[in-house]
N, C-alpha and C positions, 0 to 999 in steps of 0.2 A: 516629839510625839506627833503622830499623824492621826487625825480623826479620833482622838481620845485614847489611843492605845499605842504601846511601844512595840516595835518589831525588832527582833534580833536578826540581823543580816550578817551572813558569813561572807567576809571579804577576803580576797587572797592575801591582803596585807596582814590579816589577823592570824593566818596559819603559821604553825611552827614548821621547821624544816621536815620533821618526821611526818607530820600530817600531809604536807605537800608531796613528799616522796610516796606516801601511801596512796594518795589520789592519782599520782602519775602511774604507779604500778597497777592500780586497779583499772585505770583507763587503758593502759597497754594490754592488759590481759583481756579485757572486754573487746578491744579492737582486734586482737588476734583470734578470738573466738568468732567474731563476725566475719573476718576474712576467711577463716577455715570453713565456716558454714556456707558462705557465699560461693567459695571455690568448690565445695563438695556438691552443691546444688546447681552448678553450671553457670553461675553469674559471669557475665563478660566484664564486669566492673568490680570484682572482688576487692582489689586494692583500694579503689575509691571508697567503697563502703567501709573498709577498715580504717582508712585515714579520717573519714567523716566521723566515725564513731569515736576515735581517739580525740579529735579536736572539739567535737560538740557533745560528747559523751551521751547523755540521755536523749537529746534530740536526734542524733545520728542513729542510735539504737532503735528508737521508736520508728523513725523513717525507714530503716532497713526492714524491720519486722513487718511494717505495713506493706512495703513493696513486695516482700516475700509472700505474704498472704494473698496479695492480689495477683501475683504472677506465677505462683507455683503450679505445677502440672497436677491435675486431678485425674486419677485413673478410674 
C-alpha cells in the first residue's frame, strides 16, 4: 500500500495469452490505421508513425495526432 490506498497495476506478467494476443492485434490495427492516415495525408514518415504507434501505443497515437493537427494544411 502506498499513501494509504492500494493500486491495481496491470503487468505484462499478469496477462493471459488471449489478453496479450488481443493487445497485440489491437496495437497492430491501430498502427495500420495511423500508417494509412499518414500516407493518405502525405507524411514523409508514415512508416515511422506506424511503428511508433505499435511500440508505444497511446503515446505514439497522441504524438501523431498532435503532429497532424499542428502540420495539416488549412485551406
